[in-house]
N, C-alpha and C positions, 0 to 999 in steps of 0.2 A: 749270497752268503750261506744259504742253507745247503747248497751243493758244493762238492769238491771236484766235480767233473771238469777236466781241462777244456772241454768243448763249451761248457757253460760260462766259464770265466775268461774274459778278454786277457790274453797274455799267457794264461795257464800257469804251469809250475814256475816258469821264469819270473813272472810277476810276483808270485807268492814268496819266492826266494829273495827277490829284490826288496820286498816289503819287510821281510825278516831281517835282512842285513841293515836296512835303514833304521829299524827299531833298535837293533843291537848298537849301532853307531850312536843313536840318540841317547840310549841308556848310558853308554860309555862316556859320552860328552857331559852328561849330567853328573856322573860320579867324579870325573876329572875336574869339572867346573866347581863342584861342591868342595872338593879337597883343596883346590886352589884358593877359593874364597875363604875357607877356614884358615889356611896358612896366612893369607893376607890379613885377616882379622886378628889372628894370634900375634902377627908381627906388629900391628898397630897397638895392640894392648901392651906388648912388651916395650914398644917405643914410647908409649905414654908413661 
């Protein structure tokens, strides 16, 4: 973790890029999921 040398890290830059993409997708999923949940809750409140 202390070094950014591709030789030291298994996978090198490709692995770092994959981790970054995975993190971005996870963040996007959280935002979309939160918005959907809020919409669902608002729909229930209006329905009641």
